[in-house]
C-alpha angles and dihedrals in degrees: 000000000000093000094046093047092046091051089051091055096251101146097179094050095146092064089059100043099092091052091046092051094049090049092047093050092047093049092046092054092048090049094049091047093049095061110029092162090060094056105085135151118234117260114276096016096105093044090050091050091049092050091048093049089054092060124084095204095060132075116200114221139155134218120201134172090209131087113294091236091058096061097068090047093052094043095049090047088057093047096256122132108233091204091077091070125080 
């Protein structure tokens, strides 16, 4: 966001960040809802997650460079329960 806002000449980008994030998350949810058939999980991902959850020596986690609120939207759209991630 910072880089895009700076390139667009928005000097006080931090004052707009909360509004941008809210709009981004709202738009993302709308986009994911508008094309449910296009939201698919890659082959093998769900089986891998199931296998990892069955183990007691593995913690399932996720790292994302995106907004925290986007992760559950994307996971649910792909049929993955976000509650399984710490």
